[in-house]
Structure formats: C-alpha cells, structure tokens
C-alpha positions in Angstrom: -9.8 -44.2 12.6 -6.8 -43.0 14.2 -6.1 -40.3 12.4 -9.4 -39.2 12.5 -9.1 -39.1 16.5 -5.7 -37.8 16.3 -7.1 -34.7 14.4 -10.1 -33.9 16.9 -7.6 -34.1 20.2 -5.5 -31.9 18.6 -8.4 -29.2 18.0 -9.4 -29.6 21.7 -7.0 -26.8 23.0 -8.4 -24.6 20.2 -12.0 -25.2 21.3 -11.4 -25.1 24.7 -9.1 -21.4 24.4 -12.1 -20.4 22.1 -15.0 -21.0 24.5 -12.7 -19.1 26.9 -12.5 -16.3 25.3 -16.3 -16.1 24.5 -17.0 -16.5 28.3 -14.5 -13.6 29.0 -16.1 -11.5 26.6 -19.4 -12.3 28.0 -18.2 -11.4 31.5 -16.5 -8.1 30.4 -20.0 -7.1 28.5 -22.5 -8.0 30.7 -21.1 -7.8 34.3 -18.9 -4.7 34.0 -21.7 -3.2 32.6 -19.7 -1.7 29.3 -22.0 0.2 27.1 -23.2 -1.5 23.9 -21.9 0.9 21.5 -18.5 0.0 22.9 -18.5 -3.9 23.4 -21.6 -5.6 22.3 -22.4 -9.0 24.2 -21.9 -12.3 22.0 -26.1 -12.5 21.7 -26.1 -9.1 20.2 -23.5 -10.1 17.6 -25.3 -13.3 16.7 -28.6 -11.4 16.6 -27.4 -8.6 14.4 -25.7 -11.7 12.2 -29.3 -13.8 12.1 -31.1 -9.7 11.1 -29.1 -8.7 8.8 -27.6 -12.0 7.2 -28.4 -11.1 3.6 -26.4 -7.9 3.6 -23.9 -9.6 5.5 -23.4 -12.3 3.8 -23.4 -10.5 0.0 -21.2 -8.5 1.2 -18.8 -11.1 2.2 -19.6 -13.0 -0.9 -18.2 -9.7 -2.9 -15.0 -9.6 -0.7 -14.3 -13.4 -1.2 -15.3 -13.1 -5.0 -12.4 -10.2 -5.6 -9.9 -12.1 -3.2 -10.3 -15.5 -5.3 -10.0 -13.6 -8.7 -6.6 -11.8 -6.9 -5.4 -14.7 -6.0 -5.5 -16.8 -8.7 -4.1 -14.1 -11.2 -1.8 -13.7 -8.5 -0.9 -17.6 -8.2 -0.9 -18.0 -12.3 1.3 -14.9 -12.8 3.5 -15.1 -9.7 4.5 -19.0 -10.9 4.7 -18.1 -14.1 7.3 -15.0 -13.8 9.4 -17.2 -11.2 9.9 -20.1 -13.8 10.9 -17.0 -16.7 13.1 -15.2 -14.0 15.4 -18.6 -13.2 16.1 -18.9 -16.8 19.1 -16.5 -16.9 20.9 -14.7 -14.0 20.3 -11.5 -16.1 16.7 -11.5 -15.8 16.6 -12.2 -12.4 18.6 -9.3 -11.7 17.3 -7.1 -13.9 13.5 -7.8 -12.9 13.4 -8.5 -9.0 14.0 -5.4 -8.1 10.9 -4.1 -9.5 9.0 -7.0 -8.0 10.9 -5.5 -4.3 9.7 -1.9 -5.5 6.2 -2.9 -6.0 6.3 -5.3 -2.4 7.7 -2.2 -0.6 5.5 0.9 -1.8 2.6 1.1 0.3 -0.5 0.4 -1.9 -2.1 3.1 0.5 -0.2 5.6 -1.6 -1.0 4.1 -4.8 -5.1 4.0 -4.4 -5.8 7.1 -5.5 -3.9 6.6 -9.1 -5.5 3.3 -9.7 -8.7 4.8 -9.0 -7.7 7.4 -11.6 -6.5 4.9 -14.0 -8.7 1.8 -13.6 -12.5 1.9 -15.0 -14.2 0.9 -12.2 -13.2 0.5 -8.8 -13.4 -3.1 -8.5 -10.8 -3.7 -11.3 -8.5 -1.0 -9.0 -9.7 -3.3 -5.9 -8.5 -6.5 -7.5 -5.4 -5.0 -8.6 -4.2 -3.9 -5.0 -4.8 -7.4 -3.9 -2.7 -8.4 -6.6 0.0 -6.3 -5.3 -0.5 -7.3 -1.8 -0.3 -11.5 -2.5 2.3 -11.8 -5.3 5.3 -11.1 -3.9 5.0 -14.4 -1.4 4.5 -16.2 -4.3 7.1 -15.3 -6.4 9.6 -15.2 -3.5 9.0 -18.6 -2.5 8.4 -20.6 -5.9 11.7 -19.4 -6.6 13.6 -20.1 -3.4 12.2 -23.8 -4.2 13.3 -23.4 -8.0 16.8 -22.5 -6.7 16.6 -25.7 -4.0 17.3 -28.5 -6.4 19.9 -30.6 -5.2 23.0 -30.3 -7.1 23.8 -33.5 -7.7 20.7 -34.1 -9.5 21.3 -31.2 -11.4 24.5 -32.7 -12.4 22.6 -35.3 -12.9 20.5 -33.7 -15.6 23.0 -32.1 -17.3 24.9 -35.5 -17.7 21.6 -37.0 -19.5 21.6 -34.0 -21.7 18.0 -33.1 -20.2 16.3 -30.3 -21.9 15.0 -27.0 -20.0 11.6 -28.0 -20.2 12.3 -31.7 -18.9 14.6 -30.3 -15.9 11.5 -28.0 -15.2 9.4 -31.0 -15.4 11.0 -33.5 -13.7 13.5 -32.0 -11.3 12.8 -28.0 -10.8 8.9 -28.0 -10.0 8.5 -31.3 -8.3 11.2 -30.1 -5.6 9.8 -26.8 -5.8 6.5 -27.8 -4.7 6.5 -27.5 -1.1 7.9 -23.7 -1.2 5.2 -22.9 -3.8 2.5 -24.5 -1.5 3.6 -22.1 1.4 4.0 -19.1 -1.2 0.1 -19.8 -2.4 -1.2 -19.9 1.1 0.7 -17.0 2.2 -0.7 -15.0 -0.5 -4.1 -16.1 -0.2 -4.2 -14.6 3.0 -2.4 -11.8 1.8 -4.8 -11.2 -1.0 -8.2 -11.2 1.3 -6.0 -8.8 3.6 -5.2 -6.4 0.3 -9.1 -6.8 -0.5 -10.5 -5.7 2.5 -8.0 -2.7 2.8 -8.4 -1.7 -1.0 -12.4 -1.6 -0.3 -11.9 0.5 2.5 -9.9 3.0 0.4 -11.5 3.0 -2.7 -15.0 2.1 -1.9 -15.7 4.2 0.7 -19.3 4.8 1.3 -20.2 3.0 -1.5 -23.0 0.1 -2.0 -20.2 -2.2 -3.8 -17.5 -2.0 -1.7 -18.4 -5.7 -0.1 -18.0 -6.4 4.4 -15.6 -2.8 4.2 -18.9 -0.7 3.2 -20.7 -2.9 6.3 -18.2 -1.8 8.4 -17.9 1.6 8.1 -21.6 2.2 7.7 -21.9 0.2 11.1 -19.1 2.6 12.7 -21.0 5.9 11.0 -24.4 4.6 12.5 -22.9 3.6 15.7 -24.0 -0.1 15.1 -21.0 -1.8 17.1 -22.8 -5.3 17.0 -23.4 -5.2 13.1 -19.4 -4.3 12.8 -18.6 -7.2 15.1 -20.9 -8.9 13.4 -18.8 -8.4 9.9 -15.4 -8.5 11.6 -16.7 -12.5 12.8 -17.4 -13.3 9.7 -14.5 -11.8 8.1 -12.1 -13.6 10.4 -14.0 -17.1 10.2 -13.7 -16.8 6.4 -10.0 -16.0 6.6 -9.5 -18.6 9.2 -11.4 -21.2 6.5 -9.5 -20.2 3.5 -5.9 -20.6 5.4 -7.4 -24.3 6.2 -8.9 -24.9 2.9 -5.1 -24.4 1.4 -3.5 -26.0 3.8 -5.5 -29.2 3.6 -4.8 -29.0 -0.2 -1.0 -28.2 0.4 -0.9 -31.3 2.6 -3.0 -33.4 0.5 -0.3 -32.5 -2.5 2.9 -33.3 -0.7 2.5 -35.4 2.2 3.1 -39.0 0.3 6.5 -37.9 -0.1 7.7 -34.4 1.8 9.4 -34.4 4.8 7.5 -31.6 6.0 4.5 -33.0 6.0 5.1 -36.7 7.1 4.1 -36.2 10.4 0.9 -35.2 9.8 
C-alpha cells in the first residue's frame, strides 16, 4: 500500500505538467486565433482520433508490429553476438569495427539499396529498424559481460569452471542490469527506426503505417489528423518504455543496487 502511494505521489508532478502543457496549447490555439491548419485545438485532435480511429489504430498497429519484430530480432541476435564476441579478444577486435560501422552509417543512405534488395518494403523497414536498435544492445551487453569482478573471476578459475558455467553463473547474472538498459534503449530506437524507415520506404503507400497517415495528412492539410497520429505514436512509445522499465525493475530489483530504492 505504501509503495503504491509513493508511485502515485511520484506521478503527480508529471500529471500537473501535462495538464499545464494542454492548457497552454488550448490558450495558444484559441485565444491567439492561430489558424487550425497551423495549430489545431486539443478538441480538434480528439475529434480527429474519434473520427479516424480505425485507420489510425490500424496504421499504429502495423508500425508497432514492425517495431516488435525488429526489437525481438535485435535483442536475440545482439545478446548472442555479444556472448560470441567475448569468447576471445581477437573476435572482438575483428567484429566490433563492423558493428560500429553499421551504427555510424546513416540508414537514410542505406534505405534505397535495401528497397532494391529486399523482397518487399516491410522486410526493408524491419532491417532498418534492426540496424537502428541493435548497437546499444550489443554495447551494453558486452559492457556487462566484461564487468564481472576480478575476484569472482579468479574464484571460478580456481574451481576450473567451464565456459558455460562461468557464463551461466557469473557473467550473465552480473550483466543483467546492463542488458536490460540496452534493451530499453534498443526498444525506443526500434520504434524510431521503424517510423523513419516507413517515411523513407513506404512513401504514399497504404502499408506505410503511422508514417503514411502523417504524410497523407500533411499532403491534405489535415493538421488535426497529423497531430492525432503523432499523439498516438508518442503515447505508444512512452507506454513501451514504461513497460520495459517495469519488466527490468521487476527482474533485478530484489538484488541489484540500482533498483533497491524503488
């Protein structure tokens, strides 16, 4: 009960600030008489969501589906690749530069090639979302795997622990907070990558997800519908981050110092 009250109390400043932002939005869009095609009122956005709920939520579901697929692939491949790379220094030295190259290469430049090589646009969008999200998963996982205490490393060596035993009982449990951090960052980047990739590749196509709604609304000067799509996208991203944070806190809060204060 006490923990629930603490969580509610901690959310009060955010709720107050949100209310203030919407009040300021309403004042600017009504009192100052800004044209609705430049800044719609909150009421216009709500009405647009209700009037176009089927198209908006279908597009949002498509974008979130692509995000989820890309994130799962990034998470699994990123963690397994990190475990593979720490097995030997030469493996890390050989492969990490390519991982960095993938990250620093703007996928805006890669998008046209993927559009040519991929069988369909959805596959290309998923690949671009993977490229956007996999780097923090790899780097955070490797940081955690390299951060095991030297004393415990020596203890496992003294008892002649195998690689599997060392990985299972020492490296992975110690790296779990770092892995969770990488997954939370990767999830947000997967959503960003999916949206940007849809802007680049699904231009003016009905399977373009929420990006198609935004582009179509811009083309038709339907600013309220554009705000509605953006609002749903922002809320979805926030909910995904909160969900990932809660899962991460539940996983490590009983034993790791970073979560003991919650």
